[in-house]
C-alpha positions in Angstrom: 29.2 1.0 -23.3 26.0 3.1 -23.2 23.9 0.0 -23.7 25.6 -1.8 -20.8 25.0 1.3 -18.6 21.3 1.4 -19.4 20.9 -2.3 -18.6 22.6 -1.9 -15.3 20.6 1.1 -14.4 17.3 -0.6 -15.2 18.4 -3.5 -13.1 19.1 -1.2 -10.2 15.7 0.4 -10.6 14.1 -3.0 -10.4 15.8 -3.7 -7.1 14.4 -0.6 -5.6 10.9 -1.8 -6.0 11.2 -5.1 -4.1 10.4 -4.6 -0.4 10.0 -6.7 2.7 6.3 -7.1 3.7 4.5 -8.5 6.7 1.0 -9.9 6.0 -1.0 -10.0 9.2 -4.6 -11.4 9.4 -6.6 -14.3 8.0 -8.6 -13.1 5.1 -7.0 -14.7 2.0 -3.6 -14.1 3.6 -2.0 -17.1 1.8 -3.3 -15.9 -1.6 -2.1 -12.3 -0.9 1.3 -13.5 0.2 1.6 -15.7 -2.9 0.7 -12.8 -5.2 3.3 -10.5 -3.6 6.0 -13.1 -3.8 5.2 -13.7 -7.4 5.9 -10.1 -8.0 9.4 -10.2 -6.5 8.7 -9.1 -2.9 9.9 -10.8 0.3 6.9 -11.6 2.4 6.3 -13.1 5.8 2.8 -14.5 6.4 2.1 -14.0 10.1 -1.5 -15.2 9.8 -3.4 -14.5 13.0 -0.2 -14.2 15.1 0.6 -10.6 15.7 4.3 -9.7 15.2 6.5 -8.9 18.1 9.2 -7.3 15.9 9.2 -5.7 12.5 12.8 -4.9 12.1 13.9 -4.8 8.5 10.3 -4.7 7.2 9.1 -1.9 4.9 5.3 -2.5 4.9 2.6 -4.2 6.8 -0.7 -5.4 5.2 -3.4 -5.7 7.9 -6.2 -8.1 6.8 -9.5 -7.8 8.7 -7.9 -7.8 12.1 -6.6 -5.5 14.8 -3.0 -4.6 15.0 -0.8 -4.1 18.1 1.7 -1.7 19.5 4.5 -3.3 17.4 2.7 -2.4 14.2 1.8 1.1 15.5 5.3 1.9 16.5 6.6 0.5 13.2 4.4 2.9 11.2 5.3 5.9 13.5 8.9 5.1 13.0 8.8 5.2 9.2 6.9 2.1 7.9 3.9 1.8 5.7 0.6 0.3 6.8 -2.0 -0.9 4.3 -5.4 -2.0 5.6 -8.3 -4.1 4.4 -11.9 -3.9 5.7 -12.0 -3.7 9.5 -8.2 -3.3 9.7 -9.0 0.3 9.0 -11.0 0.5 12.2 -8.0 -0.3 14.3 -5.8 2.1 12.4 -8.1 5.0 13.1 -8.8 4.0 16.7 -5.1 4.2 17.5 -4.8 7.6 16.0 -2.5 6.7 13.1 -4.7 8.9 10.9 -7.1 11.7 11.9 -10.2 9.9 10.9 -13.1 7.9 12.5 -15.1 4.9 11.2 -18.6 4.6 12.5 -19.8 1.3 10.9 -19.9 -0.7 7.7 -21.7 -3.2 5.6 -22.6 -4.4 2.1 -23.2 -1.6 -0.4 -23.7 -3.8 -3.4 -21.7 -6.4 -5.4 -19.0 -4.9 -7.7 -19.5 -1.3 -6.5 -17.3 1.1 -8.6 -14.4 2.9 -6.9 -13.2 6.1 -8.4 -9.7 7.4 -7.8 -9.5 11.1 -6.9 -6.8 13.4 -8.3 -4.8 12.8 -5.1 -5.2 9.0 -5.6 -4.0 9.2 -9.2 -1.1 11.4 -8.2 -0.1 8.9 -5.5 0.1 6.2 -8.2 -2.8 4.1 -7.0 -4.5 4.0 -10.4 -1.5 2.8 -12.3 -2.4 0.0 -14.8 -6.0 0.2 -13.7 -9.3 1.5 -15.1 -10.8 4.5 -13.3 -13.3 3.8 -11.9 -12.8 0.1 -11.3 -14.8 -2.7 -9.6 -14.3 -6.3 -8.7 -17.4 -8.3 -7.6 -17.0 -9.5 -4.0 -13.8 -7.4 -3.6 -15.8 -4.2 -3.8 -19.0 -4.8 -2.0 -18.5 -4.4 1.8 -17.3 -0.9 2.9 -16.5 0.8 6.1 -18.2 4.2 6.7 -16.1 7.1 7.7 -17.5 9.5 10.3 -14.9 12.2 10.1 -11.8 12.7 8.0 -9.2 15.3 9.2 -7.9 18.1 6.9 -4.5 16.5 6.8 -5.8 13.2 5.5 -6.2 12.8 1.7 -9.2 11.2 0.2 -7.7 9.0 -2.5 -10.7 6.9 -3.7 -14.4 7.1 -3.4 -17.5 5.0 -4.0 -21.0 6.0 -5.0 -21.9 9.7 -4.5 -18.3 10.6 -3.6 -18.2 8.6 -0.3 -14.7 8.0 0.9 -13.4 4.5 0.4 -9.6 5.0 0.4 -7.8 7.6 2.5 -4.2 8.1 3.5 -1.7 10.3 5.1 1.3 10.7 7.3 1.6 8.8 10.6 4.6 10.1 12.4 7.5 9.3 10.1 5.5 6.7 8.2 2.4 6.5 6.2 -1.0 4.8 6.6 -3.2 3.8 3.6 -6.7 2.8 4.5 -8.3 0.6 1.8 -11.5 0.5 3.8 -13.3 -2.3 2.0 -13.0 -6.0 1.5 -10.5 -6.2 -1.3 -9.0 -9.4 0.0 -12.2 -11.5 -0.2 -11.5 -14.5 -2.4 -8.3 -12.9 -3.5 -7.4 -15.8 -5.8 -10.4 -14.8 -7.9 -9.5 -11.1 -7.9 -9.3 -9.4 -11.2 -6.2 -7.7 -12.5 -7.3 -4.3 -11.2 -7.5 -5.4 -7.6 -4.1 -7.1 -7.9 -2.6 -4.0 -9.5 -4.0 -1.8 -6.7 -2.2 -3.9 -4.0 1.1 -3.5 -5.9 0.5 0.2 -6.4 -0.3 0.6 -2.7 3.1 -0.7 -1.7 4.6 2.4 -3.3 2.3 4.8 -1.3 4.1 7.4 0.8 2.9 10.7 2.0 6.4 11.9 2.2 8.9 12.7 -0.6 12.0 11.6 1.3 13.7 8.6 -0.4 14.7 5.6 1.6 18.5 5.2 2.3 18.7 2.5 -0.3 17.3 4.9 -2.9 20.0 7.4 -2.1 22.6 4.6 -2.5 21.3 3.6 -5.9 21.0 7.2 -7.0 24.7 7.8 -6.0 25.8 4.8 -8.0 23.8 6.0 -11.0 25.3 9.5 -10.8 28.8 8.1 -10.4 28.4 5.8 -13.4 27.0 8.7 -15.5 30.0 10.9 -14.7 32.4 8.0 -15.4 30.9 7.4 -18.8 30.9 11.1 -19.7 34.6 11.2 -18.7 35.5 8.3 -20.9 33.7 9.5 -24.0 
């Protein structure tokens, strides 16, 4: 009986990790979509077409493009936004995070990115080396002008320059991966691919989603039932 319970519980945990994702933009969007689907997520590839509704989605990945009010309202209402390269410019310009970006350019091929303590605690470095680098996926970076005190620096490049920042945006969260991690994504190494999966779990709040509460309730009920029948 205990073995059956453990198997069921692990299966339930697995269902908590699969989420609905919208991929918006045209930088390796097909490859990013395929990778996420391979890892059990439900993904809609919008390409260059901006969404008009994000009902039932959990996260938006914005690839080298500007978003729209639908995406902004989605995040403020409780969703997660993950950016790539200039997608970070749009996120800061709309006030989703208290930060500014002044410019950007090539720093050098395969520049190392180091996760800060905050980044490690957020789970971004899971199954990765720290620092990590990935050829053309870590060569072009956006330059932050200012970063507010309520925004966490989660990853840095050379001389402790911010490369990844994140924080709360209304009821949701915004994670700025402010470099070109999607370039030639089919050639990305295991670390870049792990980073994207890790990023999907990012949240600047500790409040579980309703589905999490449901699964937790099922787990507690089963535990009490097993204890009663012992």
